[in-house]
matplotlib code that plots the C-alpha trace (Angstrom):
import matplotlib.pyplot as plt

x = [-26.7, -28.8, -32.0, -34.8, -33.3, -31.8, -28.7, -28.1, -24.7, -22.9, -20.1, -21.4, -19.4, -19.3, -17.8, -16.1, -14.9, -15.4, -16.0, -19.6, -18.6, -16.1, -18.7, -21.3, -18.9, -17.7, -21.2, -22.4, -19.4, -19.5, -23.3, -23.2, -21.4, -23.7, -21.6, -21.2, -23.8, -22.9, -24.8, -23.8, -21.8, -20.0, -18.3, -16.7, -16.0, -19.5, -21.3, -18.6, -19.4, -23.2, -22.9, -20.6, -23.0, -26.1, -24.8, -22.1, -20.1, -17.8, -15.4, -14.8, -13.4, -11.8, -10.2, -7.1, -7.8, -11.3, -11.6, -11.6, -11.0, -7.5, -7.7, -10.5, -8.6, -7.5, -11.0, -12.4, -10.0, -10.8, -14.6, -15.5, -16.1, -12.9, -13.9, -14.4, -11.8, -10.4, -9.1, -7.5, -8.5, -6.5, -4.8, -2.1, 0.9, 3.5, 5.7, 4.8, 1.1, 1.3, 3.4, 1.1, -2.0, -0.5, 0.3, -3.3, -4.3, -5.5, -6.0, -5.4, -4.1, -4.9, -4.4, -7.4, -5.7, -6.1, -8.5, -11.9, -11.7, -8.7, -10.6, -13.5, -11.1, -9.3, -12.7, -13.3, -9.8, -9.7, -13.2, -11.8, -9.0, -6.3, -4.4, -4.0, -1.3, -0.8, 2.9, 3.9, 2.4, 3.9, 7.3, 6.8, 5.7, 8.9, 11.0, 9.3, 9.7, 13.3, 13.8, 12.1, 14.4, 17.4, 16.3, 15.8, 19.2, 20.9, 18.9, 20.0, 23.6, 23.8, 24.3, 22.0, 24.8, 25.6, 21.9, 21.9, 25.0, 23.4, 20.3, 22.3, 24.4, 21.1, 20.2, 23.4, 25.2, 29.0, 31.1, 31.6, 27.8, 27.1, 29.6, 28.1, 24.5, 25.5, 28.1, 30.9, 34.2, 34.6, 37.1, 34.4, 32.0, 34.5, 34.8, 31.0, 30.7, 33.3, 31.5, 28.2, 29.8, 31.3, 28.0, 26.0, 28.8, 29.0, 31.9, 30.8, 28.2, 26.1, 25.9, 25.0, 22.1, 20.8, 21.0, 19.3, 16.5, 16.0, 15.7, 13.5, 15.7, 16.5, 14.3, 14.6, 16.4, 14.4, 15.1, 16.5, 19.4]
y = [1.5, 0.1, 2.0, -0.5, -2.1, 0.2, -1.2, -0.3, 0.0, -0.1, 1.9, 4.7, 4.9, 7.4, 6.2, 8.9, 8.1, 9.7, 6.4, 5.1, 1.5, 1.7, 3.4, 0.8, -2.1, -0.7, 0.1, -3.5, -5.1, -2.9, -3.0, -6.7, -6.5, -6.7, -4.0, -1.5, 0.8, 2.9, 6.1, 8.0, 8.3, 11.2, 11.8, 15.2, 17.9, 19.4, 16.2, 15.2, 18.4, 17.8, 14.2, 14.8, 17.4, 15.2, 11.8, 12.6, 9.4, 7.6, 6.6, 8.1, 5.9, 8.5, 8.4, 10.6, 12.4, 13.2, 14.5, 17.4, 18.3, 17.3, 18.5, 16.5, 15.6, 19.1, 20.4, 17.7, 18.5, 22.2, 21.8, 18.3, 17.0, 16.8, 13.4, 11.6, 9.0, 8.8, 5.9, 6.8, 4.2, 5.1, 3.8, 6.4, 5.6, 8.2, 9.0, 12.7, 12.0, 9.5, 11.9, 14.9, 12.8, 11.7, 15.3, 16.2, 13.5, 10.1, 6.8, 4.5, 4.2, 1.3, 0.7, -0.1, -3.4, -4.4, -7.3, -5.9, -8.0, -5.9, -2.7, -4.0, -4.9, -1.5, 0.3, -1.7, -1.0, 2.7, 3.0, 1.4, 3.9, 2.2, 3.0, 0.8, 1.4, -1.3, -2.5, -1.2, 2.2, 2.3, 1.6, 4.6, 6.7, 5.9, 6.6, 9.9, 11.0, 10.0, 12.1, 15.1, 14.8, 14.6, 17.6, 19.6, 18.6, 19.7, 23.0, 23.7, 22.8, 25.1, 28.8, 31.2, 32.0, 28.3, 27.6, 30.4, 29.1, 25.6, 26.9, 28.6, 25.5, 23.7, 26.2, 25.3, 28.5, 28.6, 29.9, 33.2, 33.6, 32.7, 35.3, 38.0, 37.1, 37.3, 40.1, 38.0, 36.9, 33.7, 32.5, 32.9, 31.0, 28.1, 28.2, 28.0, 25.2, 23.1, 23.6, 22.5, 19.4, 18.5, 19.0, 17.0, 14.3, 14.3, 14.5, 17.0, 19.5, 16.9, 14.7, 17.8, 18.7, 15.1, 15.0, 18.3, 17.3, 14.1, 15.9, 18.6, 21.5, 22.8, 25.7, 28.5, 31.5, 34.6, 37.8, 39.4, 37.0]
z = [1.2, 4.0, 4.0, 4.6, 7.7, 10.2, 11.9, 15.5, 17.3, 14.0, 12.4, 10.2, 7.0, 4.2, 0.9, -1.2, -4.7, -8.1, -9.9, -9.5, -10.0, -7.2, -4.9, -5.7, -5.1, -1.8, -0.6, -1.4, 0.3, 3.4, 3.8, 3.9, 7.2, 10.3, 12.1, 9.3, 7.7, 4.7, 5.5, 2.4, -0.8, -2.4, -5.7, -5.3, -2.8, -3.0, -2.3, 0.3, 2.2, 2.0, 3.0, 5.9, 7.3, 6.7, 7.9, 10.5, 9.7, 12.1, 9.4, 5.9, 3.2, 0.9, -2.5, -2.3, -5.6, -6.7, -10.3, -10.9, -7.3, -6.0, -2.4, -0.9, 2.2, 2.9, 2.4, 4.7, 7.4, 7.1, 6.9, 8.2, 11.7, 13.8, 15.2, 11.8, 11.2, 7.7, 5.6, 2.3, -0.3, -3.4, -6.5, -5.8, -3.5, -4.4, -1.4, -1.5, -1.5, 1.4, 3.5, 2.8, 3.6, 6.9, 7.9, 7.4, 9.8, 8.6, 10.4, 7.5, 4.0, 1.7, -2.0, -4.1, -5.0, -1.3, -0.6, 0.4, 3.6, 4.7, 4.1, 6.3, 9.1, 8.7, 9.2, 12.4, 13.6, 13.1, 14.5, 17.7, 17.8, 15.8, 12.7, 9.6, 6.9, 4.3, 4.6, 1.2, 2.0, 5.4, 3.9, 1.5, 4.4, 6.4, 3.3, 2.8, 6.5, 6.3, 3.2, 4.9, 8.0, 5.7, 3.8, 7.0, 8.2, 5.0, 4.9, 8.4, 7.5, 4.5, 5.0, 3.2, 0.7, 0.2, -0.5, -3.0, -4.8, -4.9, -6.4, -9.2, -9.7, -10.2, -13.0, -14.8, -14.0, -14.2, -11.3, -13.2, -13.8, -10.1, -9.0, -11.2, -10.0, -6.3, -6.6, -5.2, -6.6, -8.6, -5.9, -3.3, -5.4, -5.6, -1.8, -1.4, -4.0, -2.2, 1.1, -0.4, -1.9, 1.4, 3.3, 0.8, 0.8, -3.0, -5.4, -8.0, -9.1, -10.9, -7.8, -5.8, -8.1, -8.0, -4.2, -3.8, -6.2, -4.3, -1.1, -2.5, -1.4, -4.9, -5.7, -8.2, -6.6, -6.1, -8.0, -4.9, -4.3]

ax = plt.figure().add_subplot(projection="3d")
ax.plot(x, y, z, "-o")
ax.set_aspect("equal")
plt.show()
């Protein structure tokens, strides 16, 4: 961290990671840049909150999952400065995590395997008002958003009763068991199952379960259905 020489007109960066070696490496690489000043480091939510308050960074380089805290970004968005720009710098790139982070408002997402020079350029870019998503991460983001749109489409297409039937099919219930649970005839269950298969564009119950799981629309039915 630059402490002896005060840099002027530079980007104030806060480095947040629970691994000390990673923090040290990032700090050294970033502080070597004439237009970047690492004003603080944090290893968990407690120190993140303290450092954000004390340093008021322009850009926060944030590991997506801090041990043992796994909600650092959500905490930051709820308690941190609204104008701080965030770059996720993480080893994790699961679709759900990328989409969730994007919904919470981030300006960049880079994997830790990314060349340090790309992170430096990303910091400059987001500070200037841009967004930077590594191509592989951007692809996962688009895939996740597409899946969410599809899930919403299917949820809207299925009636409440059809969704209940699908949930029970997902639990491995037979038509007779579904009918007994929902207090409807087995013939009516067959009608609803056929409608679900048609709307999901699948051929059988197994494919329906797989499709519903992929879209994240298969949830255990409540006790009241």
